[in-house]
C-alpha positions in Angstrom: -5.7 48.5 18.3 -5.3 44.9 16.3 -8.0 45.2 14.2 -6.5 48.1 12.7 -2.7 46.2 11.9 -2.1 45.4 8.7 -1.9 41.3 7.4 1.4 39.9 7.9 3.6 40.1 4.2 3.3 36.0 4.2 6.1 33.5 4.4 5.4 31.6 1.9 5.1 32.4 -1.0 6.1 31.2 -5.4 9.2 33.1 -4.2 10.0 31.4 -0.9 8.6 27.5 -1.9 11.2 24.8 -1.8 11.9 25.1 -5.7 11.8 21.5 -5.5 7.7 21.8 -5.0 7.4 24.4 -8.1 9.6 21.9 -10.3 7.5 18.3 -9.8 5.1 17.3 -11.8 2.3 14.6 -11.7 0.2 14.7 -15.0 -2.0 12.0 -13.5 -3.8 14.0 -11.0 -2.3 17.5 -13.1 -4.3 19.8 -15.0 -6.1 17.5 -17.3 -8.1 15.3 -14.3 -9.0 18.3 -12.6 -10.7 20.0 -15.4 -12.6 16.4 -16.1 -13.8 16.8 -12.4 -15.1 20.2 -13.0 -16.8 19.2 -16.2 -17.8 15.8 -14.1 -19.5 18.0 -11.8 -21.2 20.1 -15.0 -22.4 16.9 -16.1 -24.5 16.1 -13.0 -25.8 19.9 -12.2 -27.3 19.5 -15.9 -24.8 21.5 -18.0 -25.4 20.6 -21.7 -21.5 19.4 -23.0 -21.6 17.2 -26.5 -20.7 13.9 -24.1 -22.9 12.5 -21.3 -20.3 11.0 -19.7 -16.5 11.5 -18.0 -14.3 7.8 -18.7 -11.1 8.9 -16.8 -7.6 7.6 -18.5 -5.9 8.8 -16.6 -5.0 6.4 -13.5 -4.7 2.9 -13.2 -8.3 3.4 -10.6 -9.6 0.2 -10.8 -12.8 -0.5 -8.5 -13.7 2.9 -9.9 -14.2 1.3 -13.2 -16.2 -1.6 -11.4 -13.7 -3.6 -11.2 -15.6 -6.4 -9.3 -14.1 -6.2 -5.4 -12.5 -10.2 -4.3 -14.9 -11.0 -1.3 -12.5 -12.8 0.3 -10.2 -9.7 0.9 -13.3 -7.9 1.5 -14.3 -10.5 3.9 -11.1 -10.8 5.8 -10.8 -6.9 6.0 -14.2 -6.4 7.8 -13.6 -8.9 10.8 -10.7 -7.6 11.6 -12.3 -4.0 11.4 -15.2 -5.7 13.0 -14.0 -8.2 15.5 -17.9 -9.4 16.4 -18.3 -10.4 12.5 -16.5 -13.2 12.8 -19.1 -15.0 15.7 -22.5 -13.5 13.2 -21.5 -12.8 9.4 -20.9 -16.7 8.8 -18.3 -16.5 7.1 -15.9 -19.1 5.7 -13.6 -21.0 8.3 -10.4 -19.7 5.7 -11.5 -15.8 6.8 -12.4 -16.1 10.5 -9.1 -18.1 11.2 -7.1 -15.1 9.3 -8.9 -12.5 10.8 -7.3 -13.7 14.4 -3.9 -14.5 12.9 -3.7 -11.6 12.2 -5.6 -9.8 15.2 -3.0 -11.9 17.2 -0.6 -9.2 15.6 -1.4 -6.1 16.0 -0.9 -4.6 19.2 -3.7 -4.6 22.0 -5.9 -7.0 19.4 -7.1 -4.1 17.0 -6.0 -3.2 13.4 -6.7 0.4 15.5 -2.9 -0.2 17.1 0.0 1.6 15.5 2.5 -1.5 13.9 6.2 -1.6 14.1 7.0 0.9 11.4 7.8 -1.8 8.5 4.4 -3.4 9.3 3.2 -6.8 11.4 5.3 -9.2 12.0 3.3 -12.1 11.5 1.9 -10.1 7.6 6.2 -9.7 6.8 6.5 -13.6 7.3 3.3 -13.9 4.7 5.1 -11.6 2.6 8.3 -13.1 2.3 6.3 -17.2 2.0 5.1 -15.5 -1.2 7.8 -14.3 -2.5 9.6 -17.7 -2.1 7.1 -19.3 -3.6 6.4 -17.4 -6.7 10.2 -17.4 -7.3 10.5 -21.0 -7.2 12.6 -21.6 -3.5 14.9 -18.5 -3.8 14.8 -17.3 -0.5 12.8 -14.6 1.0 13.9 -12.8 4.7 11.4 -10.7 6.3 13.1 -8.8 7.7 14.3 -7.4 4.3 10.9 -6.5 3.8 9.3 -3.3 4.5 5.2 -2.5 4.3 4.4 0.1 2.4 1.2 3.1 1.5 1.0 1.2 -1.9 4.1 0.5 -3.8 4.5 4.4 -4.3 5.9 4.8 -0.2 8.1 2.2 -0.8 9.4 3.8 -3.8 9.8 6.9 -2.8 11.9 5.6 0.5 14.0 4.2 -1.3 15.1 6.3 -3.3 15.4 8.7 -0.7 18.5 6.8 0.7 20.3 7.7 -2.6 20.5 11.6 -2.8 24.0 12.6 -2.5 25.9 15.5 -4.5 25.4 18.5 -6.8 26.5 19.6 -10.2 28.4 16.7 -11.2 28.6 14.4 -8.0 24.3 14.8 -7.9 22.6 12.3 -8.0 20.8 10.7 -11.4 18.2 7.7 -11.6 17.7 6.1 -14.6 14.0 5.8 -15.2 12.3 3.9 -18.7 10.7 6.7 -20.6 7.7 6.7 -21.4 7.4 6.3 -17.7 5.2 6.5 -14.7 5.1 9.7 -13.2 5.6 8.4 -9.2 9.7 8.3 -10.7 10.1 12.1 -12.8 7.9 13.8 -9.5 10.2 12.2 -6.9 13.3 12.9 -8.3 12.7 16.6 -8.6 10.8 16.6 -6.0 13.8 15.0 -4.0 16.6 17.1 -6.3 17.6 14.0 -8.4 18.6 13.7 -11.7 16.2 12.2 -13.6 18.6 10.2 -16.5 15.4 8.4 -19.1 16.8 6.2 -21.6 14.4 5.1 -24.5 11.7 1.8 -24.8 11.9 0.9 -28.8 8.2 1.1 -29.1 9.2 -1.1 -33.1 10.1 -3.9 -30.9 6.9 -4.2 -28.4 8.8 -1.9 -25.8 12.0 -3.9 -25.5 14.5 -2.3 -23.9 18.0 -2.5 -25.4 21.5 -2.4 -23.8 23.0 -0.2 -26.5 20.2 2.2 -25.2 21.0 1.7 -21.7 24.7 2.7 -22.4 23.9 6.3 -24.9 21.3 7.0 -21.8 24.8 6.5 -19.3 27.3 7.7 -21.1 25.3 10.9 -21.8 24.4 11.5 -18.1 27.8 11.1 -17.1 28.7 14.7 -18.4 26.4 15.9 -15.9 25.2 13.6 -12.8 26.4 10.8 -11.1 24.3 7.8 -12.0 24.0 5.5 -8.7 20.2 3.2 -9.8 18.5 2.2 -13.1 14.1 2.0 -12.6 12.5 -1.0 -14.2 8.3 -1.2 -14.7 8.1 -4.9 -15.6 5.0 -5.3 -16.7 5.1 -1.9 -18.0 3.1 0.9 -16.8 2.1 3.2 -19.4 3.4 0.9 -22.9 2.0 -2.4 -21.4 4.7 -4.9 -21.9 6.5 -7.8 -20.8 10.1 -8.2 -20.2 11.5 -11.0 -21.6 14.4 -13.3 -19.1 16.3 -12.7 -21.4 15.9 -8.6 -21.6 15.3 -8.9 -18.2 19.5 -10.8 -17.7 20.6 -7.6 -19.5 19.4 -5.0 -17.6 21.1 -7.1 -15.0 24.5 -7.3 -16.6 24.3 -3.4 -17.2 23.3 -2.9 -13.8 26.4 -4.6 -12.5 28.5 -3.4 -15.1 27.8 0.0 -14.2 27.6 0.3 -10.2 23.6 0.6 -10.2 20.6 -0.1 -8.0 18.2 -2.2 -9.5 14.7 -0.6 -8.5 12.7 -3.2 -10.4 8.5 -2.4 -10.2 6.8 -5.5 -10.2 3.1 -4.1 -9.4 1.7 -5.6 -12.5 3.0 -9.4 -11.7 -0.7 -10.4 -12.0 -1.1 -9.0 -15.0 0.1 -11.2 -18.0 -2.5 -12.1 -21.0 -0.7 -13.0 -23.9 0.4 -16.4 -24.1 4.4 -15.7 -25.3 4.8 -13.6 -22.3 5.2 -14.8 -18.8 6.3 -12.3 -15.7 10.3 -12.8 -14.0 10.7 -11.6 -10.8 14.2 -9.8 -11.2 15.5 -11.5 -8.0 15.0 -14.9 -9.0 16.9 -14.3 -12.2 19.9 -13.0 -10.8 19.5 -15.4 -8.3 19.6 -18.2 -11.2 22.3 -16.1 -13.0 24.7 -17.0 -10.2 27.8 -15.4 -9.3 27.9 -11.7 -8.7 25.0 -11.1 -9.9 23.2 -13.0 -7.0 24.4 -10.3 -4.8 23.5 -6.9 -6.4 21.6 -4.4 -4.2 18.3 -4.8 -5.8 15.0 -3.1 -3.9 11.7 -4.6 -5.9 7.9 -3.6 -4.8 4.2 -5.1 -5.5 1.1 -3.2 -4.6 -2.8 -4.1 -3.5 -3.5 -1.3 -5.9 -3.6 -3.4 -9.3 -2.6 -7.3 -10.4 -6.6 -8.9 -9.9 -7.5 -6.7 -6.7 -7.9 -3.6 -7.2 -7.4 -2.4 -4.2 -5.9 1.2 -4.8 -8.1 3.2 -1.4 -6.2 0.9 1.0 -3.7 1.2 0.3 -1.3 -1.6 1.0 1.9 -2.6 -0.7 5.9 -3.7 0.5 9.1 -3.1 -0.5 11.8 -6.4 -0.2 15.5 -5.2 -0.2 18.1 -7.8 -1.2 22.2 -7.2 -0.1 22.2 -3.8 0.9 24.8 -2.9 3.4 23.7 -3.4 7.0 24.4 -0.3 8.4 22.5 1.1 5.4 19.5 -0.8 6.6 19.7 0.6 9.5 19.4 4.1 8.1 16.4 2.8 6.2 14.4 1.6 9.7 15.5 5.4 11.0 14.3 6.7 8.0 10.6 4.8 8.5 10.7 5.2 11.7 9.1 8.8 11.9 6.5 8.1 9.7 5.7 5.3 12.5 3.7 3.1 10.0 1.9 1.5 6.8 -2.3 1.7 7.3 -2.7 -1.3 9.3 -6.0 -1.5 7.2 -3.5 -2.0 3.9 -0.7 -4.3 5.6 -4.5 -6.6 6.0 -5.1 -6.4 2.5 -1.6 -7.0 1.7 -1.5 -10.7 3.3 -4.7 -11.1 1.5 -2.7 -11.4 -1.4 0.5 -12.9 -0.4 -1.3 -15.2 1.6 -4.0 -16.2 -1.1 -6.8 -19.5 -0.2 -5.4 -22.3 -1.4 -7.4 -26.0 -2.7 -9.4 -27.5 0.1 -10.1 -23.8 2.2 -13.5 -23.0 2.2 -12.6 -19.5 0.3 -11.1 -21.5 -2.2 -13.8 -22.1 -5.1 -15.3 -18.5 -5.3 -11.0 -16.8 -4.8 -10.1 -18.4 -8.0 -13.9 -17.3 -10.2 -13.5 -14.0 -9.1 -9.4 -14.0 -9.9 -10.1 -14.9 -13.1 -13.9 -13.5 -13.9 -11.1 -9.8 -13.3 -8.0 -11.0 -15.3 -9.7 -12.0 -18.2 -12.2 -9.3 -18.4 -8.5 -7.2 -18.4 -7.4 -9.0 -21.1 -10.4 -9.1 -23.1 -10.4 -5.2 -22.8 -6.8 -4.8 -23.5 -7.9 -6.7 -26.5 -10.5 -4.6 -27.1 -8.8 -1.5 -26.4 -5.7 -2.3 -28.7 -8.0 -3.2 -32.1 -10.0 -0.1 -31.1 -7.0 2.4 -31.2 -5.3 0.9 -34.2 -8.9 0.7 -36.3 -9.0 4.4 -36.2 -6.5 6.5 -38.3 -3.1 8.5 -38.1 -3.2 5.8 -34.5 -1.0 2.7 -33.6 -0.6 1.2 -31.4 1.1 -2.0 -30.0 -0.4 -5.2 -28.2 -1.0 -4.8 -24.9 0.7 -7.8 -23.0 0.8 -7.6 -20.0 -0.2 -4.3 -17.2 -3.3 -2.0 -17.0 -2.7 0.4 -20.2 -1.9 1.3 -23.8 0.0 2.9 -24.9 -0.4 4.5 -28.5 1.6 6.6 -31.1 -0.5 9.3 -33.4 0.9 9.9 -36.1 -0.5 13.7 -37.3 -1.4 15.0 -41.0 1.9 16.9 -42.6 -0.9 19.5 -42.8 -2.0 19.5 -39.5 1.9 19.9 -38.6 2.6 22.7 -41.0 -0.9 24.8 -39.8 1.0 24.6 -36.4 3.6 25.5 -36.9 1.9 28.4 -38.7 0.1 29.2 -35.9 3.2 28.8 -33.1 5.1 31.8 -34.7 2.2 33.7 -35.7 2.1 33.9 -31.1 6.1 35.0 -31.0 5.4 38.7 -33.6 
């Protein structure tokens, strides 16, 4: 009888699981975060701890930390989600016009329809205009833009293209150390080789050409480096690269035959007067010659900046100078995912095609944007000052992004005690 049958052996066990999944780690949502969530629940249930709240410092989840939303974005998304609001809510005329324009690009005039795999065409065109405007007239082509489920999805789509070989021919991906754990996790998941290059903490987390050369020379003994990731402004260092630093990276990538992956999701977050954001695309174009024809994929998102709309999962990737046959393979690859969130695409459009002077929404949009960025600037300064006031901790100024990355200097006695404890544990 079926009731007497033994339960079947598990097909999936830790011994039969994909080893790449076992290997990958994503500390942003790792054991510490899980424990923090448990403690938060226990606090709500009345359990006593020597503190009253848990402050999460593991991830840039802006609205979870009570950052104010941008009214223009929410109104456009609301109208696209529930079109009757365009007639009844009394929203500004530019909000209604934008919602009608975007819904006109959606199947059946509905946000609930699938879009093209690369994203709604009218939104891709708005993003191309935004990039062209941002880069001082360097043209962007909407056919080279794909919308994504946050920047993360676009990054993974490009990294997937680079996977090749095994052993010394296995693809290596150069990533900054410190880095955003998405990169190390994805490299492990796709069975590629992480190639770390160290940022110079003593020089405001800048990037040294000699360190890049050291890193790639060592890596070529065990793998085949094929791309370099640059995060600017920096996550988690809070640095902003100078134009000279970017030019050095471009020259290095050209000399070594590397694809450049530019993570530029914090491009609106620059807080110090001696730094400004330079896109890799603009710098490469202005350097001219071979540099203007290098393969580049750059990424942006609605999750950071002044928007902080992490939950909408909107982002884009612009890929330039890719072989047409490779582009065809990329487009084939993303069709398997059908399309990114259309609500996220609408949010991305509001970032790319923001209100301008004369638009009914402009004054409030500018006020809200300025307030968010000024608040982040103040918090960056306050955080660094607080960290540097603590014994055994020092931290560089936060030039941009949303993070501070302090250095801990342990007392010699603590180090010696730890060594003794480690020795005891091994006996």
